A tleap script that builds the chain and sets N, CA, C and O, in Angstrom:
source leaprc.protein.ff14SB
mol = sequence {
  NMET GLN TYR SER HIE LYS GLY LEU SER LYS
  GLU VAL ARG GLU GLY LEU ILE TRP SER LEU
  MET VAL LEU THR TRP GLN ALA ILE ALA ARG
  THR ILE ARG GLY ASN GLN PRO THR LEU VAL
  ARG PHE ILE ASP ALA THR TRP ALA PRO ASN
  LEU ALA GLN LYS LYS ALA GLU THR GLU LYS
  ASP SER LEU LEU LYS GLY PHE LYS TYR VAL
  LEU GLN PRO TYR PHE GLY CASN
}
set mol.1.N position { 108.810 90.644 92.027 }
set mol.1.CA position { 107.716 90.274 91.161 }
set mol.1.C position { 106.491 91.123 91.513 }
set mol.1.O position { 106.134 91.265 92.683 }
set mol.2.N position { 105.871 91.670 90.504 }
set mol.2.CA position { 104.652 92.456 90.697 }
set mol.2.C position { 103.460 91.521 90.622 }
set mol.2.O position { 103.316 90.772 89.655 }
set mol.3.N position { 102.609 91.556 91.627 }
set mol.3.CA position { 101.448 90.664 91.644 }
set mol.3.C position { 100.369 91.099 90.666 }
set mol.3.O position { 99.854 90.276 89.910 }
set mol.4.N position { 100.024 92.358 90.669 }
set mol.4.CA position { 98.808 92.801 89.981 }
set mol.4.C position { 99.035 93.097 88.503 }
set mol.4.O position { 98.800 94.216 88.045 }
set mol.5.N position { 99.482 92.115 87.776 }
set mol.5.CA position { 99.570 92.271 86.329 }
set mol.5.C position { 98.174 92.087 85.758 }
set mol.5.O position { 97.629 90.983 85.784 }
set mol.6.N position { 97.602 93.153 85.250 }
set mol.6.CA position { 96.233 93.089 84.734 }
set mol.6.C position { 96.120 92.147 83.537 }
set mol.6.O position { 95.042 91.616 83.271 }
set mol.7.N position { 97.212 91.934 82.819 }
set mol.7.CA position { 97.176 91.126 81.620 }
set mol.7.C position { 97.181 89.626 81.850 }
set mol.7.O position { 97.045 88.867 80.891 }
set mol.8.N position { 97.333 89.173 83.086 }
set mol.8.CA position { 97.366 87.732 83.350 }
set mol.8.C position { 95.981 87.125 83.160 }
set mol.8.O position { 94.971 87.722 83.532 }
set mol.9.N position { 95.952 85.945 82.583 }
set mol.9.CA position { 94.674 85.244 82.486 }
set mol.9.C position { 94.232 84.824 83.885 }
set mol.9.O position { 95.035 84.783 84.818 }
set mol.10.N position { 92.953 84.514 84.015 }
set mol.10.CA position { 92.406 84.103 85.314 }
set mol.10.C position { 93.146 82.880 85.848 }
set mol.10.O position { 93.473 82.828 87.033 }
set mol.11.N position { 93.412 81.911 85.003 }
set mol.11.CA position { 94.069 80.679 85.434 }
set mol.11.C position { 95.491 80.940 85.916 }
set mol.11.O position { 95.914 80.397 86.936 }
set mol.12.N position { 96.225 81.767 85.186 }
set mol.12.CA position { 97.602 82.085 85.577 }
set mol.12.C position { 97.608 82.890 86.879 }
set mol.12.O position { 98.413 82.626 87.772 }
set mol.13.N position { 96.702 83.876 86.982 }
set mol.13.CA position { 96.633 84.694 88.196 }
set mol.13.C position { 96.289 83.828 89.408 }
set mol.13.O position { 96.893 83.982 90.470 }
set mol.14.N position { 95.317 82.912 89.255 }
set mol.14.CA position { 94.946 82.037 90.373 }
set mol.14.C position { 96.096 81.112 90.761 }
set mol.14.O position { 96.304 80.852 91.946 }
set mol.15.N position { 96.841 80.614 89.781 }
set mol.15.CA position { 98.013 79.794 90.091 }
set mol.15.C position { 99.055 80.582 90.864 }
set mol.15.O position { 99.666 80.068 91.801 }
set mol.16.N position { 99.254 81.826 90.469 }
set mol.16.CA position { 100.193 82.696 91.177 }
set mol.16.C position { 99.724 82.959 92.605 }
set mol.16.O position { 100.523 82.934 93.540 }
set mol.17.N position { 98.425 83.212 92.768 }
set mol.17.CA position { 97.872 83.448 94.110 }
set mol.17.C position { 98.110 82.229 94.996 }
set mol.17.O position { 98.580 82.367 96.125 }
set mol.18.N position { 97.787 81.032 94.490 }
set mol.18.CA position { 97.987 79.810 95.278 }
set mol.18.C position { 99.452 79.638 95.672 }
set mol.18.O position { 99.755 79.311 96.819 }
set mol.19.N position { 100.352 79.857 94.729 }
set mol.19.CA position { 101.783 79.704 95.019 }
set mol.19.C position { 102.240 80.665 96.110 }
set mol.19.O position { 102.946 80.270 97.038 }
set mol.20.N position { 101.836 81.926 95.995 }
set mol.20.CA position { 102.239 82.925 96.989 }
set mol.20.C position { 101.559 82.687 98.342 }
set mol.20.O position { 102.139 82.970 99.391 }
set mol.21.N position { 100.326 82.166 98.310 }
set mol.21.CA position { 99.631 81.890 99.569 }
set mol.21.C position { 100.321 80.751 100.323 }
set mol.21.O position { 100.456 80.810 101.545 }
set mol.22.N position { 100.751 79.728 99.608 }
set mol.22.CA position { 101.456 78.614 100.252 }
set mol.22.C position { 102.756 79.114 100.896 }
set mol.22.O position { 103.057 78.769 102.039 }
set mol.23.N position { 103.511 79.916 100.169 }
set mol.23.CA position { 104.759 80.462 100.729 }
set mol.23.C position { 104.489 81.337 101.952 }
set mol.23.O position { 105.222 81.282 102.940 }
set mol.24.N position { 103.436 82.139 101.877 }
set mol.24.CA position { 103.078 83.011 103.004 }
set mol.24.C position { 102.677 82.173 104.208 }
set mol.24.O position { 103.125 82.438 105.324 }
set mol.25.N position { 101.840 81.168 103.996 }
set mol.25.CA position { 101.403 80.313 105.101 }
set mol.25.C position { 102.579 79.557 105.713 }
set mol.25.O position { 102.628 79.390 106.932 }
set mol.26.N position { 103.515 79.102 104.905 }
set mol.26.CA position { 104.691 78.417 105.446 }
set mol.26.C position { 105.490 79.351 106.355 }
set mol.26.O position { 105.960 78.931 107.412 }
set mol.27.N position { 105.644 80.595 105.959 }
set mol.27.CA position { 106.374 81.557 106.789 }
set mol.27.C position { 105.637 81.808 108.102 }
set mol.27.O position { 106.259 81.873 109.162 }
set mol.28.N position { 104.313 81.950 108.034 }
set mol.28.CA position { 103.527 82.157 109.257 }
set mol.28.C position { 103.592 80.925 110.144 }
set mol.28.O position { 103.755 81.047 111.358 }
set mol.29.N position { 103.467 79.741 109.557 }
set mol.29.CA position { 103.483 78.498 110.330 }
set mol.29.C position { 104.803 78.316 111.072 }
set mol.29.O position { 104.822 77.798 112.188 }
set mol.30.N position { 105.885 78.731 110.469 }
set mol.30.CA position { 107.182 78.612 111.144 }
set mol.30.C position { 107.229 79.467 112.405 }
set mol.30.O position { 107.884 79.098 113.380 }
set mol.31.N position { 106.547 80.593 112.395 }
set mol.31.CA position { 106.569 81.461 113.582 }
set mol.31.C position { 105.715 80.914 114.715 }
set mol.31.O position { 105.979 81.194 115.885 }
set mol.32.N position { 104.685 80.128 114.373 }
set mol.32.CA position { 103.806 79.631 115.432 }
set mol.32.C position { 104.166 78.227 115.897 }
set mol.32.O position { 103.548 77.698 116.820 }
set mol.33.N position { 105.157 77.629 115.264 }
set mol.33.CA position { 105.599 76.299 115.677 }
set mol.33.C position { 106.018 76.334 117.140 }
set mol.33.O position { 106.665 77.287 117.575 }
set mol.34.N position { 105.672 75.348 117.874 }
set mol.34.CA position { 106.025 75.302 119.285 }
set mol.34.C position { 105.085 76.135 120.145 }
set mol.34.O position { 105.421 76.495 121.273 }
set mol.35.N position { 103.905 76.440 119.611 }
set mol.35.CA position { 102.883 77.174 120.361 }
set mol.35.C position { 103.382 78.545 120.831 }
set mol.35.O position { 103.101 78.970 121.951 }
set mol.36.N position { 104.116 79.218 119.967 }
set mol.36.CA position { 104.620 80.550 120.286 }
set mol.36.C position { 103.606 81.605 119.863 }
set mol.36.O position { 103.019 81.501 118.785 }
set mol.37.N position { 103.393 82.619 120.698 }
set mol.37.CA position { 102.475 83.688 120.290 }
set mol.37.C position { 103.016 84.396 119.044 }
set mol.37.O position { 104.211 84.674 118.942 }
set mol.38.N position { 102.130 84.677 118.117 }
set mol.38.CA position { 102.539 85.265 116.848 }
set mol.38.C position { 101.549 86.347 116.441 }
set mol.38.O position { 100.336 86.169 116.555 }
set mol.39.N position { 102.066 87.443 115.977 }
set mol.39.CA position { 101.249 88.522 115.429 }
set mol.39.C position { 101.667 88.712 113.978 }
set mol.39.O position { 102.830 88.996 113.691 }
set mol.40.N position { 100.728 88.558 113.080 }
set mol.40.CA position { 101.020 88.685 111.651 }
set mol.40.C position { 100.359 89.954 111.151 }
set mol.40.O position { 99.160 90.163 111.341 }
set mol.41.N position { 101.154 90.802 110.509 }
set mol.41.CA position { 100.626 92.035 109.927 }
set mol.41.C position { 101.124 92.155 108.502 }
set mol.41.O position { 102.295 91.905 108.216 }
set mol.42.N position { 100.246 92.530 107.632 }
set mol.42.CA position { 100.587 92.764 106.239 }
set mol.42.C position { 100.600 94.276 106.039 }
set mol.42.O position { 99.569 94.886 105.760 }
set mol.43.N position { 101.776 94.867 106.185 }
set mol.43.CA position { 101.842 96.325 106.241 }
set mol.43.C position { 102.410 96.980 104.987 }
set mol.43.O position { 102.398 98.205 104.876 }
set mol.44.N position { 102.890 96.213 104.077 }
set mol.44.CA position { 103.491 96.764 102.876 }
set mol.44.C position { 102.408 96.948 101.808 }
set mol.44.O position { 101.495 96.128 101.706 }
set mol.45.N position { 102.503 98.005 101.025 }
set mol.45.CA position { 101.511 98.273 99.982 }
set mol.45.C position { 101.459 97.181 98.925 }
set mol.45.O position { 100.495 97.109 98.163 }
set mol.46.N position { 102.474 96.335 98.863 }
set mol.46.CA position { 102.460 95.240 97.904 }
set mol.46.C position { 101.274 94.308 98.145 }
set mol.46.O position { 100.741 93.728 97.199 }
set mol.47.N position { 100.863 94.163 99.390 }
set mol.47.CA position { 99.758 93.263 99.721 }
set mol.47.C position { 98.407 93.837 99.294 }
set mol.47.O position { 97.525 93.089 98.874 }
set mol.48.N position { 98.241 95.132 99.397 }
set mol.48.CA position { 96.972 95.789 99.062 }
set mol.48.C position { 97.275 97.205 98.571 }
set mol.48.O position { 97.113 98.163 99.327 }
set mol.49.N position { 97.711 97.351 97.324 }
set mol.49.CA position { 98.209 98.630 96.831 }
set mol.49.C position { 97.192 99.770 96.792 }
set mol.49.O position { 97.572 100.932 96.936 }
set mol.50.N position { 95.911 99.464 96.600 }
set mol.50.CA position { 94.911 100.530 96.515 }
set mol.50.C position { 94.493 101.066 97.868 }
set mol.50.O position { 93.975 102.179 97.960 }
set mol.51.N position { 94.708 100.297 98.915 }
set mol.51.CA position { 94.262 100.690 100.249 }
set mol.51.C position { 94.879 102.012 100.696 }
set mol.51.O position { 94.197 102.834 101.308 }
set mol.52.N position { 96.147 102.223 100.401 }
set mol.52.CA position { 96.820 103.467 100.786 }
set mol.52.C position { 96.207 104.676 100.084 }
set mol.52.O position { 96.267 105.797 100.590 }
set mol.53.N position { 95.622 104.439 98.923 }
set mol.53.CA position { 94.993 105.522 98.165 }
set mol.53.C position { 93.491 105.588 98.418 }
set mol.53.O position { 92.766 106.318 97.742 }
set mol.54.N position { 93.035 104.812 99.406 }
set mol.54.CA position { 91.627 104.748 99.787 }
set mol.54.C position { 90.715 104.370 98.612 }
set mol.54.O position { 89.619 104.906 98.451 }
set mol.55.N position { 91.208 103.431 97.800 }
set mol.55.CA position { 90.434 102.876 96.692 }
set mol.55.C position { 90.051 101.439 97.034 }
set mol.55.O position { 90.692 100.789 97.859 }
set mol.56.N position { 89.006 100.966 96.390 }
set mol.56.CA position { 88.557 99.591 96.617 }
set mol.56.C position { 89.595 98.599 96.093 }
set mol.56.O position { 90.239 98.833 95.070 }
set mol.57.N position { 89.740 97.502 96.807 }
set mol.57.CA position { 90.659 96.436 96.406 }
set mol.57.C position { 89.860 95.309 95.756 }
set mol.57.O position { 88.724 95.035 96.145 }
set mol.58.N position { 90.460 94.668 94.771 }
set mol.58.CA position { 89.870 93.476 94.159 }
set mol.58.C position { 90.926 92.379 94.160 }
set mol.58.O position { 92.090 92.626 94.475 }
set mol.59.N position { 90.514 91.168 93.805 }
set mol.59.CA position { 91.478 90.069 93.754 }
set mol.59.C position { 92.497 90.278 92.638 }
set mol.59.O position { 93.540 89.625 92.626 }
set mol.60.N position { 92.210 91.175 91.708 }
set mol.60.CA position { 93.160 91.472 90.641 }
set mol.60.C position { 94.255 92.433 91.105 }
set mol.60.O position { 95.340 92.463 90.526 }
set mol.61.N position { 93.975 93.215 92.146 }
set mol.61.CA position { 94.926 94.211 92.642 }
set mol.61.C position { 95.629 93.786 93.922 }
set mol.61.O position { 96.835 93.980 94.077 }
set mol.62.N position { 94.869 93.211 94.824 }
set mol.62.CA position { 95.338 92.927 96.175 }
set mol.62.C position { 95.621 91.440 96.355 }
set mol.62.O position { 94.762 90.599 96.087 }
set mol.63.N position { 96.811 91.127 96.804 }
set mol.63.CA position { 97.138 89.727 97.069 }
set mol.63.C position { 96.291 89.193 98.227 }
set mol.63.O position { 95.893 88.028 98.212 }
set mol.64.N position { 96.014 90.018 99.215 }
set mol.64.CA position { 95.169 89.563 100.325 }
set mol.64.C position { 93.756 89.243 99.845 }
set mol.64.O position { 93.182 88.234 100.254 }
set mol.65.N position { 93.189 90.082 98.988 }
set mol.65.CA position { 91.872 89.785 98.407 }
set mol.65.C position { 91.957 88.550 97.503 }
set mol.65.O position { 91.004 87.777 97.403 }
set mol.66.N position { 93.101 88.378 96.854 }
set mol.66.CA position { 93.306 87.196 96.028 }
set mol.66.C position { 93.276 85.922 96.857 }
set mol.66.O position { 92.697 84.919 96.441 }
set mol.67.N position { 93.904 85.960 98.041 }
set mol.67.CA position { 93.862 84.798 98.939 }
set mol.67.C position { 92.409 84.454 99.270 }
set mol.67.O position { 91.998 83.296 99.190 }
set mol.68.N position { 91.649 85.471 99.640 }
set mol.68.CA position { 90.239 85.253 99.995 }
set mol.68.C position { 89.465 84.704 98.798 }
set mol.68.O position { 88.634 83.809 98.954 }
set mol.69.N position { 89.729 85.228 97.626 }
set mol.69.CA position { 89.038 84.821 96.408 }
set mol.69.C position { 89.250 83.339 96.108 }
set mol.69.O position { 88.284 82.628 95.831 }
set mol.70.N position { 90.490 82.861 96.158 }
set mol.70.CA position { 90.730 81.454 95.815 }
set mol.70.C position { 90.260 80.502 96.912 }
set mol.70.O position { 89.985 79.334 96.639 }
set mol.71.N position { 90.165 80.990 98.156 }
set mol.71.CA position { 89.701 80.135 99.256 }
set mol.71.C position { 88.178 80.113 99.391 }
set mol.71.O position { 87.626 79.212 100.023 }
set mol.72.N position { 87.503 81.087 98.809 }
set mol.72.CA position { 86.039 81.226 98.952 }
set mol.72.C position { 85.263 79.947 98.685 }
set mol.72.O position { 84.343 79.642 99.442 }
set mol.73.N position { 85.586 79.181 97.647 }
set mol.73.CA position { 84.802 77.959 97.377 }
set mol.73.C position { 84.911 76.901 98.481 }
set mol.73.O position { 84.087 75.988 98.535 }
set mol.74.N position { 85.901 77.006 99.348 }
set mol.74.CA position { 86.117 75.982 100.370 }
set mol.74.C position { 85.454 76.314 101.705 }
set mol.74.O position { 85.528 75.534 102.654 }
set mol.75.N position { 84.812 77.465 101.769 }
set mol.75.CA position { 84.148 77.897 102.989 }
set mol.75.C position { 82.686 78.158 102.707 }
set mol.75.O position { 82.292 78.357 101.558 }
set mol.76.N position { 81.883 78.156 103.753 }
set mol.76.CA position { 80.457 78.466 103.597 }
set mol.76.C position { 80.255 79.905 103.177 }
set mol.76.O position { 81.207 80.676 103.063 }
set mol.77.N position { 79.019 80.249 102.953 }
set mol.77.CA position { 78.691 81.611 102.512 }
set mol.77.C position { 79.378 82.570 103.395 }
set mol.77.O position { 79.247 83.780 103.212 }
savepdb mol mol.pdb
quit
């Protein structure tokens, strides 16, 4: 599945971001269960496709920026 479909409405894109963030967090949580040291790296261009081309990332392009975007209202400035 390609994340950065420019044609998605804001509501659909945000729903997709939330769904993928939950799955990602579940995978990370499984690695840290039992107080095990864990190193998480997002190294595939799928997470931030413009970064490899040294272009700016937005929540429309980057899944990592999308995670930050949907979580922003729940954190302070």
